[in-house]
N, C-alpha and C positions, 0 to 999 in steps of 0.2 A: 503493499501499500503507501499509497504518499501522504505527505505531509505537506501541504504547499496552500500559499498566497495566493500566486498572482492572476487565480480567476476572482477574486473577492477585490469590493470596493471597498477600499477603509471608513469607518465609522458604522458601518451596517451594518444591522444581526447577524449577516452572516461572518462578516471579518472579526468580530466579537466572537464568536463561537467557534472557527479558527485558530483565532488567537488562544485563546481560553484552552483548548484544545492541546495546536500543537506543544503549550507549556506546560501539559498533563505531560505528555512526551515525553520530552527535555527531564521533568522532571523525577520518572520512571528509568530513565534510560542514568542519569547522575546514582537513584540509589540500587541500582544494579554495579555503578564500577565501586559505589560504596564499596558494593557487598566483597567483592577485587573479583567480578564477572564483568567479561570483555562485553560489552551490549552486539558490539557486531558475530562474533558469537551466539551468542541469544538469541535476537533481537535481527540480525542481520542489517544492520544499524545504520548506517551511512548519511550525513551531513553532504546531501551533493550538490546542496538549486535544486534549480528547474529550470527550464525554460518553455511558453508552450506553445504546438506548431499544429496549424486547422491542416483540418487533409481533406476539406471538402471547400472547398470556397464560399458556400452560408458559413460557418466557421470562420475563415481567415477577415468575410464579410464583418461577421463579432469580435473576433480581436483586434482587427484594421480599426475600430472602431472608439478602440477601447486603448490602443496605443497613443495617441495625446493625451490623454489622461496619464496613463503610466510612467511616460518620460519625462514626467515632470516630477511624477515622486521615484520610478526608479526604472532599474535596464535588467538589472538581475534581482534573482532575491536567494542571495547565500547561504541563507540560514536553512533554506525548504530541506524537509529530510524524505529517506524515505525507509521500509521495511521490511520484512520480507514477514508476510500474515499469516501464513503457519507455522511456525517461527514464534513468535509472537505469541498465538494461542497458543502454544508447548508452549510456552515459559508463564504466562500468565495462568491456566488451570492447574501450571505446575503448582505453584505458587500462592491461590486461592484453596487446593486441596489441602492447606497445613492450615485452614478452616474450619474443615470439617465437622471432626474430631471438637469443636467449642461450639456446632450447631451456625454456625455463622458462614457455611456455604453448601450448594449442593448441586449437582448437575444433573440436567434434564434433556436429553439430547431425544432427537427427533422426539418428540413431544409439541406441537406446535399451539401455540398461547392463543385460544379460544377466544375467551373476554378477561377486559377487569373487572372484579365489586368490589363501589366504593361503597366507604363507614355512611350511612345514612347521618349522623349528625354532623360533621366534616367535611364531607365529599370527597374524604381522601381515599385512595386505592389499598385496601384491603388487603383483598386476593385478586391470587391470578390464575383464572382456569386455564386447564390445558386438556390433550382429549386424551390422558393419563392419569393429569394431579385436579388436586387443588392448592394452594398455597400460598397457604398466608404470611403474612408480609407485619412485624416488626417496630421498621423505622420507616421501609421507602422502601416501592421500585422501583427498579431501574433499568433503563427501554437501553440495550447495547445493538443493534442490530447493524449499527457505524451506516453508512451511506442509504440503507435501505430504512433507517427508524423512521422515515420522512410520512412514504407513505404505508408501514406498518400500524403509525398511531392511529393518522390520516383511517389505517382501518377498525382499528381496534373503540377508538371512541365514535365513531358513525352512525352509530342511532342513541349515542348517550345526550345529545342536546348540550353537546359543547364545540365549540367550530378552535379547532386548536393547526395553527400553524407553525413546522414544526422546517425550516430551510433547509434540506437535506433534504440531497438526491445524489442517486450514482453519476458521474460523467464518464464521459466516453469521448472525449479530445486528448491527445496526447503530448507526453511530455520526454519532453528531449531530455536524457539525462551527462551533465556535464560531462563524467568519467565517461559513459560512453557515445558520442562527436561532442566534436570540438566543433563552434558555429561562430563565423564571424562575422559578427551585428560590423554593419561600418555604417551604422546612422538608419538608413534606407527603407520606411516602413511596410517596403515589399523583403524584405531581408526580414525580415521581425515577424509575417503573413502572407509563407508562399504558399500561391495556388496549385491546385494538381488540374492538369489540363490533361 
């Protein structure tokens, strides 16, 4: 997965959310280092920077429209990072399993969430109903579905009378990583928004 900011607008809700996410991932990396472990080995963590490239005319036009905005701010975001999703999930699962003996962690795989059940007194989500289990929450329910969180929340709260908008969605644009490709930016807008012919 990539932790990148190049497609976000500073000051927007998605910018703030992505900034917080970015900081939390860096905190995780720091804690791994403090344990004497190597984040590159554990998560395949790389601070590689990123460059967004449009693959279609529509993507290129969208990027071209944003170039003037970003040229005033940054040309390259060297703090953007990448990690290996499989290694990262394995590391998080291994760490979370240490909480199982304290009753603070349980794994439910291949058990889709069907609905949330809210408290009558304050409206907080207290129960998660899955296809096989009923899971009671003592403090909070955390939805951690990555880029699918927005659509999942929308589906789960569809008939709740609540209008929730989570500005997170999957992306289809491609990143060019500086370690994988040397890209010369000479200042021409077209250099930043290549077109497919």
